[in-house]
C-alpha positions in Angstrom: 4.5 0.5 -41.2 7.2 -2.1 -41.6 9.0 -0.7 -44.7 11.1 2.4 -45.2 9.7 5.6 -46.7 11.6 6.9 -49.7 10.6 10.6 -50.3 11.5 12.0 -53.7 11.7 15.8 -53.6 10.5 16.9 -57.0 11.1 20.6 -56.2 14.8 19.8 -55.5 14.9 17.9 -58.8 13.5 20.8 -60.7 15.9 23.2 -58.9 18.9 21.0 -60.0 17.7 21.0 -63.6 17.2 24.8 -63.6 20.7 25.3 -62.1 22.4 23.1 -64.7 20.4 24.8 -67.4 21.7 28.1 -66.2 25.3 27.0 -66.9 24.6 27.4 -70.6 23.4 30.4 -72.6 20.0 30.6 -74.2 21.2 29.1 -77.5 21.8 25.7 -75.7 19.0 23.4 -74.9 19.1 21.4 -71.7 17.6 17.9 -71.9 17.2 15.4 -69.1 18.4 11.8 -68.7 15.8 9.6 -67.1 17.2 6.1 -67.8 17.2 3.3 -65.2 13.7 4.3 -64.1 14.8 7.9 -63.5 18.0 6.8 -61.7 15.8 4.6 -59.4 13.4 7.4 -58.4 10.5 6.7 -60.9 11.0 7.7 -64.5 7.3 8.7 -65.0 7.0 11.1 -62.1 10.5 12.5 -62.6 9.9 13.1 -66.3 6.6 14.8 -65.6 8.2 17.2 -63.1 11.1 18.0 -65.5 8.7 18.6 -68.4 6.7 21.0 -66.3 10.0 22.8 -65.6 10.7 23.2 -69.3 12.6 20.0 -70.4 11.5 19.0 -73.9 14.0 16.3 -74.7 14.5 13.2 -72.7 17.1 10.4 -72.9 16.6 6.7 -71.9 18.9 3.7 -72.3 16.6 1.3 -74.3 13.3 1.5 -76.1 11.4 -0.3 -73.3 12.3 2.6 -71.0 11.2 5.0 -73.7 7.8 3.4 -73.8 7.3 4.1 -70.1 8.3 7.7 -70.4 6.0 8.2 -73.4 3.1 6.7 -71.4 3.8 9.2 -68.7 4.4 12.3 -70.9 2.2 11.7 -73.9 3.0 13.4 -77.3 4.9 16.7 -77.7 8.3 15.8 -76.2 11.2 14.0 -77.8 12.4 10.8 -76.3 15.8 9.6 -77.4 17.2 6.1 -77.0 20.9 5.7 -76.3 20.9 2.1 -77.2 19.7 2.8 -80.7 17.5 0.7 -83.0 17.9 -2.9 -81.7 16.3 -6.0 -83.2 12.6 -6.1 -82.2 12.4 -2.3 -81.5 10.9 -1.2 -84.8 7.2 -1.2 -83.7 7.9 0.6 -80.5 10.1 3.2 -82.2 7.4 3.8 -84.8 4.3 3.6 -82.6 5.7 5.7 -79.7 7.7 8.1 -81.9 11.0 7.3 -80.2 14.3 8.7 -81.6 17.0 6.0 -81.6 20.7 7.1 -81.4 22.2 5.0 -84.2 25.5 3.4 -83.0 26.6 1.3 -85.9 26.3 0.6 -89.6 24.0 -2.4 -88.8 21.7 -0.1 -86.8 21.7 2.5 -89.6 20.8 0.0 -92.2 18.1 -1.5 -89.9 16.6 1.9 -89.2 16.4 3.3 -92.7 15.1 0.1 -94.2 12.5 -0.5 -91.5 11.4 3.1 -90.9 12.3 5.3 -93.8 11.8 8.9 -93.0 11.6 8.3 -89.2 13.7 10.6 -87.1 17.0 9.4 -85.6 20.2 10.6 -84.0 23.8 9.3 -84.4 26.1 8.6 -81.6 29.9 8.9 -82.3 32.7 7.2 -80.5 35.3 9.8 -79.7 37.5 7.6 -77.6 35.4 6.0 -74.9 35.1 2.7 -76.8 31.6 1.9 -75.5 28.9 3.0 -77.9 28.9 4.9 -81.2 30.4 5.0 -84.7 34.1 5.3 -85.1 35.5 7.9 -87.6 35.7 5.5 -90.5 32.1 4.2 -90.0 30.8 7.7 -89.7 32.5 8.9 -92.8 30.9 6.0 -94.7 27.4 6.9 -93.8 27.5 10.6 -93.0 26.2 11.7 -96.3 23.3 9.2 -96.1 22.5 10.3 -92.5 22.4 14.0 -93.6 19.9 13.2 -96.3 17.6 11.4 -93.9 15.7 12.6 -90.8 18.8 13.2 -88.7 17.9 15.2 -85.5 21.2 15.2 -83.5 24.7 14.0 -83.4 26.2 13.2 -80.0 29.1 11.6 -78.1 29.9 10.9 -74.5 32.8 12.0 -72.3 34.7 9.3 -70.5 36.4 11.5 -67.8 34.3 14.6 -67.4 34.1 14.1 -63.6 37.9 14.8 -63.6 38.2 18.4 -65.0 41.9 18.3 -65.6 42.0 14.9 -67.3 43.6 15.0 -70.7 40.9 12.8 -72.1 38.5 15.7 -72.0 40.2 18.1 -74.5 41.2 15.1 -76.6 37.5 14.0 -77.0 36.4 17.6 -77.6 38.9 17.9 -80.4 37.8 14.6 -81.9 34.1 15.5 -81.7 34.7 18.8 -83.4 36.6 17.1 -86.2 34.0 14.4 -86.7 31.1 16.9 -86.8 32.6 19.8 -88.6 30.2 21.3 -91.2 27.1 19.5 -89.9 23.9 21.5 -89.9 22.2 19.6 -87.1 22.3 20.0 -83.3 25.4 18.5 -81.6 25.6 17.2 -78.0 28.7 16.1 -76.0 28.0 16.8 -72.4 26.2 15.2 -69.5 26.5 16.7 -66.0 30.3 16.6 -65.8 30.7 18.1 -69.3 28.3 20.9 -68.4 30.6 21.9 -65.5 33.7 21.8 -67.8 32.5 25.0 -69.5 30.8 26.4 -72.6 33.3 24.8 -75.0 31.7 21.5 -74.2 28.1 22.6 -74.4 27.4 22.8 -78.2 23.7 22.8 -78.9 22.3 20.5 -76.3 23.4 19.2 -72.9 22.1 16.0 -71.2 22.3 16.2 -67.4 21.8 13.0 -65.6 23.2 12.3 -62.1 23.3 16.0 -61.2 19.5 16.2 -61.5 19.3 13.6 -58.8 21.6 15.2 -56.3 24.9 13.5 -57.1 28.5 14.3 -58.0 30.1 16.0 -59.8 27.5 18.7 -59.3 28.5 19.6 -55.8 25.8 22.3 -55.4 23.0 19.9 -56.1 20.1 19.7 -53.8 19.4 16.2 -52.3 16.4 14.6 -54.1 16.2 11.2 -52.3 15.3 11.1 -48.6 15.1 7.7 -46.9 13.6 7.1 -43.5 13.6 3.6 -41.9 11.3 2.4 -39.2 12.6 1.0 -35.8 11.0 -2.4 -35.1 12.5 -3.1 -31.7 15.1 -1.8 -29.2 17.1 -3.7 -26.6 19.5 -3.0 -23.8 22.9 -4.7 -24.1 25.4 -5.3 -21.4 29.2 -4.8 -21.9 30.5 -7.8 -23.8 27.4 -8.6 -25.8 27.4 -8.7 -29.5 25.2 -7.5 -32.4 24.2 -9.3 -35.6 25.7 -12.1 -37.7 29.3 -13.2 -37.0 29.6 -11.2 -33.7 31.4 -8.5 -35.6 30.6 -5.8 -33.1 30.9 -6.1 -29.3 29.6 -3.5 -26.8 32.4 -2.1 -24.7 29.8 -0.6 -22.2 26.1 -0.9 -21.6 24.2 0.4 -24.6 20.8 0.6 -26.4 20.5 -0.9 -29.9 17.6 -0.2 -32.3 16.8 -2.8 -34.9 15.8 -1.0 -38.1 13.7 -2.5 -40.9 15.9 -2.5 -44.0 18.9 -4.2 -45.4 20.9 -5.2 -48.4 17.7 -6.5 -50.1 16.8 -2.8 -50.1 20.0 -1.6 -51.7 21.8 -0.8 -48.4 25.1 -2.5 -49.1 26.8 -4.6 -46.3 30.2 -3.0 -47.0 29.0 0.4 -46.0 28.0 -0.6 -42.4 31.2 0.2 -40.4 31.5 3.7 -41.9 27.8 4.7 -41.9 25.4 6.3 -39.4 21.7 6.9 -39.4 20.3 10.2 -38.2 17.8 11.2 -35.6 17.3 14.8 -36.6 20.9 16.2 -36.5 22.3 13.4 -34.4 24.2 10.6 -36.0 23.6 7.1 -34.7 26.3 4.6 -35.9 25.4 1.2 -37.4 26.5 -1.7 -35.2 27.2 -5.2 -36.6 26.6 -6.5 -40.1 23.9 -5.1 -42.3 21.7 -8.2 -43.0 19.1 -8.8 -45.7 16.2 -7.1 -43.9 17.5 -5.7 -40.6 20.2 -3.3 -39.3 21.4 -2.6 -35.8 21.9 1.0 -34.8 23.3 2.5 -31.6 20.9 4.9 -30.0 22.4 5.0 -26.5 23.0 8.7 -26.7 19.5 9.7 -27.8 17.0 11.3 -25.3 14.2 9.1 -26.6 13.5 6.0 -28.6 12.8 7.1 -32.2 10.1 5.6 -34.4 12.3 5.9 -37.4 15.8 6.9 -38.4 17.1 8.7 -41.6 19.7 7.1 -43.9 19.5 9.5 -46.8 18.8 13.2 -46.7 20.4 16.6 -46.1 22.8 15.2 -43.5 23.9 12.2 -45.5 23.6 12.1 -49.3 24.0 9.5 -51.9 27.7 10.3 -52.4 28.3 9.9 -48.7 26.9 6.4 -48.7 28.8 5.7 -51.9 32.1 6.8 -50.3 31.3 4.5 -47.4 30.7 1.6 -49.7 33.6 2.3 -52.1 31.3 3.0 -55.0 29.6 5.9 -56.8 26.3 7.7 -56.2 24.8 6.3 -59.4 24.9 2.8 -57.9 23.4 3.8 -54.6 20.4 5.5 -56.3 19.7 2.9 -58.8 19.7 0.1 -56.2 17.2 1.7 -53.9 14.8 -1.1 -53.2 11.2 -1.7 -54.3 10.0 -2.5 -50.8 10.1 1.2 -49.8 6.9 3.2 -49.7 7.5 6.0 -52.2 6.2 9.5 -51.6 6.6 12.3 -54.1 6.8 15.8 -52.7 6.4 19.1 -54.6 6.9 19.3 -58.3 
């Protein structure tokens, strides 16, 4: 097989959801965010596993993603759309019973005129300045919203991954002020907010990255495991180079394995100098530039020539690769390539 194998551990995914659910008391519902194709791991399979574990509300970014999740799950669960009710979404929202998070006066008008009586949520801007109604907008339509089929009011924390950041209590105070007296469920926290404590939990939490093994949930089990096949090995003499640009030169005789994967598969060039692949517990450093389809790896110290090497797993997680690339685990996960053979384990 010439492509890498991406194994998605659904048991680990479920364990992460259960652990994040346990941070809140029984009065708080724990939903699941499965946008961006389940953070790159397959929204349908991910959502099915989480539904079996007990999740009854799911969040996606846009209605088209909601359609795929509805196809996977069928009726009986609530699918919420962060992007709200966009132009052209009406039929999908109606036919698939999606719940748009209304973000503006225009969206509110579009929704109540096109789908009177259809459920919706409202997203409030408490300081992130990304999506949601600002205080004046919300006050203008709050009474109308409460008279309609309002299911939830939510906002999003900008700095929840930094527990001591002053933005967190500032947004909490704003959210409380904007929602005081409401008789519908409220939601403020994704993974980082859950970890800030019960003051931030309200009625529903929406874990995302923590489900998939990423920060800031440091106790998360790794969900994505990536093994890459070795195509060829060669012996190099001292002074020979590896890959484009001659960026790495052997200081002594060595053995280099050429692995089938590259930046076309989401393995960013920038991470190469800091990153190793693993043969069992043994790290094998990348040598030379990561190219589109191929990577050179130093296996001189191994007792045998491996058939494949591991890039992602228990020894090296998504945040390790993110650190090596100067980015975040979200980006690593959502860029995992479509050439990989995907295998789902457990669940």
